N, C-alpha and C positions, 0 to 999 in steps of 0.2 A: 504494500500500500504506500502510495506517495505521501510525503509530509503534508501536502495540501488537503488530502482527504482523511487524514487522521483525526479521530474525535476523542474527546476526553470523556469517557464513559463514567468515570467515578463522580465527576461533578453532576452529570445528568442523573445518576442514580440518587445522589444526595438530594437534589432538588425534587426528584420524584417522590422520595420518602417524605420530604417536608410537605409536599402537596397532599399526599395521602393522610398524613397526620393532621393537616388542616381540615380535610374533609371529616375525619373522625371527630375532631374537636367541635366542628360546627354541628354535627349530628348530636353529640352528647350535651353541649352546653348552651346552644341557642334555641330560642323559641321557634318552632316550625310554623306557627300561625302568622308570623310577620313576613310580609312580602320581600323585604330587603334580605332577610336571612335565607330565604329560598333562592333568590337570585345569586347571592354570595356562594351558596352551596353548589349551584349548578356551574358557576364559573370555575370554582376550585375543582369540581369533579371533571369538567371538560379538560382542564389543563392536566390533571393527574392522569386521566385516561389517554390523552394525547401522548404524553411522554412515555407511558407504559407501553402502548401499542407501537409507538415509534421505535422503542428499543426492541420490542419483539419482532417487528417486521423489518427493522433496519431501513425504514423509509418514513419520513416525517409526514408526507402527504397521505399515505395510507393510514397511518395512525390517527391523523386528524379526522379523516373521513369516517373511520370506524367509531371514533369517540363521538363525533357529531350524530351518527346514526343511533348510538346507544342513548345519548342524552336526549335526542329528539323523541325516541320512544318513551322515555321516562316522563318527559314534559307532556306528551299526549296522554299518557296514563293519568297524570295528575289532573289535567283538564277534563278528562272523561269522568273521573270520580268526584270532582268538585261540583258538577252540575246535577 
């Protein structure tokens, strides 16, 4: 692998673990009935899933698309059960 295509996976894994910890803290400590907390959770979940799938697939675009699909399904489920 050339030096230009080399990635630092350790920093990516550390950021990914931080994002998953953030998602966990949001679930346990914030009120789920407030709209801002739900938006904050979905932003953190999207970023955590993007980094996780980008590491698994070794492709950032595929990771982002899979995470958007998962988060989209979760948002549609919330909208379906709230009405």
